[in-house]
C-alpha positions in Angstrom: -31.7 143.7 -18.1 -31.3 147.4 -19.2 -31.7 148.2 -16.0 -29.4 146.8 -14.6 -26.5 147.7 -16.4 -27.9 151.0 -16.0 -28.0 150.5 -11.9 -24.7 149.1 -11.8 -22.6 152.7 -14.3 -24.8 154.7 -11.7 -23.3 153.0 -8.4 -20.2 152.4 -9.6 -20.0 156.3 -10.4 -21.1 157.3 -7.2 -18.7 154.2 -5.3 -21.5 152.3 -4.2 -20.1 148.6 -4.8 -21.3 146.3 -7.3 -23.5 144.1 -7.7 -22.3 140.2 -7.8 -22.2 138.8 -11.1 -24.2 136.0 -12.0 -22.9 132.5 -11.6 -22.4 130.7 -15.0 -23.0 127.2 -15.2 -19.7 126.9 -17.5 -17.5 124.4 -15.0 -14.0 127.1 -14.8 -11.1 125.1 -17.0 -8.3 124.6 -14.7 -4.9 124.8 -16.6 -2.6 121.9 -16.1 0.9 122.7 -15.0 3.6 121.4 -17.4 6.1 119.3 -15.6 9.5 119.5 -15.5 12.1 117.6 -16.9 14.6 116.5 -13.7 17.4 119.1 -14.4 21.1 117.9 -14.9 23.9 117.8 -12.8 25.9 120.9 -12.6 29.6 119.7 -12.0 31.4 117.8 -14.6 31.5 113.6 -14.7 34.6 112.5 -13.9 36.3 110.8 -16.7 37.6 107.5 -16.9 41.1 106.7 -17.0 41.4 106.7 -20.6 40.6 110.2 -20.9 42.7 110.9 -18.4 45.3 109.1 -19.9 44.7 111.4 -23.0 45.1 114.5 -20.2 48.5 112.8 -18.8 49.4 113.4 -22.0 49.2 115.8 -23.7 50.2 117.1 -20.1 53.5 115.4 -20.7 53.7 116.7 -24.6 53.3 120.3 -23.7 56.0 119.4 -21.1 54.0 119.7 -17.7 53.6 116.2 -16.9 56.7 114.5 -16.1 55.3 111.3 -14.4 54.2 108.1 -15.9 51.2 108.2 -18.5 49.2 105.8 -16.8 45.7 107.1 -16.2 45.1 108.2 -12.4 45.1 111.4 -11.5 47.0 112.0 -8.8 48.9 115.2 -7.1 51.6 115.0 -9.7 49.0 115.0 -12.3 46.8 118.0 -10.3 50.3 120.0 -10.1 50.9 119.7 -14.0 47.1 121.0 -14.8 47.4 123.9 -12.1 51.2 125.2 -14.1 50.0 124.1 -17.6 46.7 126.4 -16.5 48.5 129.5 -15.0 50.6 129.9 -18.0 47.9 129.6 -20.2 45.9 132.9 -18.2 43.3 129.8 -16.4 42.0 129.2 -13.6 44.2 127.8 -12.0 42.2 125.5 -9.8 44.3 121.8 -11.1 39.9 120.9 -12.7 39.4 119.7 -15.1 37.7 122.3 -17.3 35.7 123.0 -21.4 38.7 125.9 -21.4 41.6 123.8 -20.0 40.5 120.5 -22.1 40.1 123.1 -25.1 43.6 124.5 -24.3 45.2 120.9 -24.6 44.2 120.7 -27.5 41.2 118.5 -26.3 38.1 119.5 -25.7 35.5 118.4 -23.7 33.7 115.0 -24.2 31.4 114.1 -25.5 28.8 111.3 -27.2 29.0 110.5 -30.8 25.5 110.9 -32.0 26.9 111.3 -36.3 26.4 109.4 -38.4 29.6 107.4 -40.7 29.9 109.4 -43.6 28.2 107.7 -46.5 31.1 105.8 -48.8 31.8 107.1 -52.5 
């Protein structure tokens, strides 16, 4: 065994290819790939009519929306949103975004998972 090591070293120094390594009787362990969860959609889900009504009311309270606060998101609501966004230096695309909702004092709508406050 000692001679094989010496011959391998000499062969390496002289540029000869190294002899093939002995095959091991041990099985090679293959790492498994972790599966990733499906990514969530990158777009905002459409609000329900109650949320549209909240947004319309906030726009009306600030003087931007003049129509009926009914939860129907149409051109008059979009125009009011664009004017509000432009006045507040937000992207004035008329789309409902987190910065726009925050500017209206509404903030993004999230499902509440907080526990009720304990009674004393």
